[in-house]
C-alpha positions as CSV (number, residue, x, y, z in Angstrom):
1,M,0.0,0.1,-0.1
2,E,1.3,3.3,-0.9
3,P,2.2,5.9,1.8
4,I,-0.4,8.5,0.5
5,T,-3.2,6.0,0.6
6,I,-2.2,5.4,4.2
7,L,-2.3,9.1,4.9
8,Y,-5.7,9.3,3.4
9,A,-7.1,6.6,5.3
10,V,-5.9,7.9,8.7
11,L,-7.4,11.1,7.8
12,F,-10.5,9.5,7.0
13,L,-10.5,7.7,10.1
14,L,-9.9,11.0,12.2
15,I,-12.7,12.8,10.4
16,A,-15.0,10.0,10.9
17,W,-14.1,9.9,14.7
18,L,-14.6,13.7,14.9
19,V,-18.0,13.5,13.2
20,Y,-19.1,10.6,15.5
21,K,-18.0,12.6,18.5
22,K,-19.6,15.7,17.7
23,L,-22.9,13.9,16.9
24,F,-23.0,11.4,19.7
25,S,-21.4,13.6,22.6
26,K,-22.5,16.4,24.7
27,G,-19.8,18.5,23.2
28,T,-16.0,19.0,23.3
29,D,-14.4,17.9,26.5
30,Y,-11.6,20.7,26.6
31,T,-9.9,18.7,29.5
32,D,-9.2,15.7,27.2
33,I,-5.8,16.8,25.8
34,K,-5.2,13.9,23.4
35,S,-8.8,14.4,22.2
36,V,-8.4,18.1,21.7
37,M,-4.7,17.6,20.0
38,A,-6.4,15.0,17.5
39,E,-8.9,17.5,16.7
40,V,-6.3,20.4,16.1
41,E,-4.2,18.1,14.0
42,V,-7.3,17.3,11.6
43,Y,-8.1,21.0,11.4
44,I,-4.5,21.7,10.5
45,A,-4.4,19.1,7.8
46,Y,-7.3,20.6,6.3
47,G,-5.9,24.2,6.3
48,L,-8.4,25.1,8.8
49,T,-6.1,27.0,11.2
50,K,-8.6,29.3,12.6
51,Y,-10.6,26.6,14.0
52,A,-7.5,24.9,15.3
53,L,-6.6,28.2,17.1
54,N,-9.9,28.6,18.5
55,L,-10.0,25.0,19.9
56,L,-6.6,25.7,21.5
57,E,-7.5,28.9,23.1
58,K,-10.7,27.2,24.3
59,A,-8.7,24.2,25.7
60,L,-6.3,26.6,27.3
61,E,-9.1,28.1,29.5
62,Y,-9.7,24.9,31.1
63,N,-6.0,23.8,31.2
64,P,-4.1,27.1,31.4
65,D,-0.8,25.4,32.7
66,N,-0.6,22.7,29.9
67,S,2.7,23.1,28.2
68,E,1.7,20.8,25.1
69,L,-1.4,23.2,24.5
70,I,0.6,26.3,24.7
71,N,3.5,25.1,22.4
72,K,1.0,23.8,19.7
73,L,-0.9,27.3,20.0
74,N,2.6,29.1,19.5
75,E,3.3,26.7,16.5
76,V,0.1,27.3,14.7
77,K,0.4,31.0,15.2
78,S,3.8,31.3,13.9
79,K,2.8,29.2,10.7
80,N,-0.5,31.2,10.5
81,I,1.4,34.5,10.2
């Protein structure tokens, strides 16, 4: 299997998971850092940096000292200039 096919499969699964999560959950759990980071990566992969920034900023309201979120926010901001 070619690497690009695997990449598309992974992206499809991430999107399917996000859609499922949005449809059947009560909303984003901003305290679940792994979930937030996965959603951010999907937004970035599709060029939706505005949504990634908003999600990171909202997650930081609930986790203000989380270095992983802070670093990712700075990374996205620096690429979005």
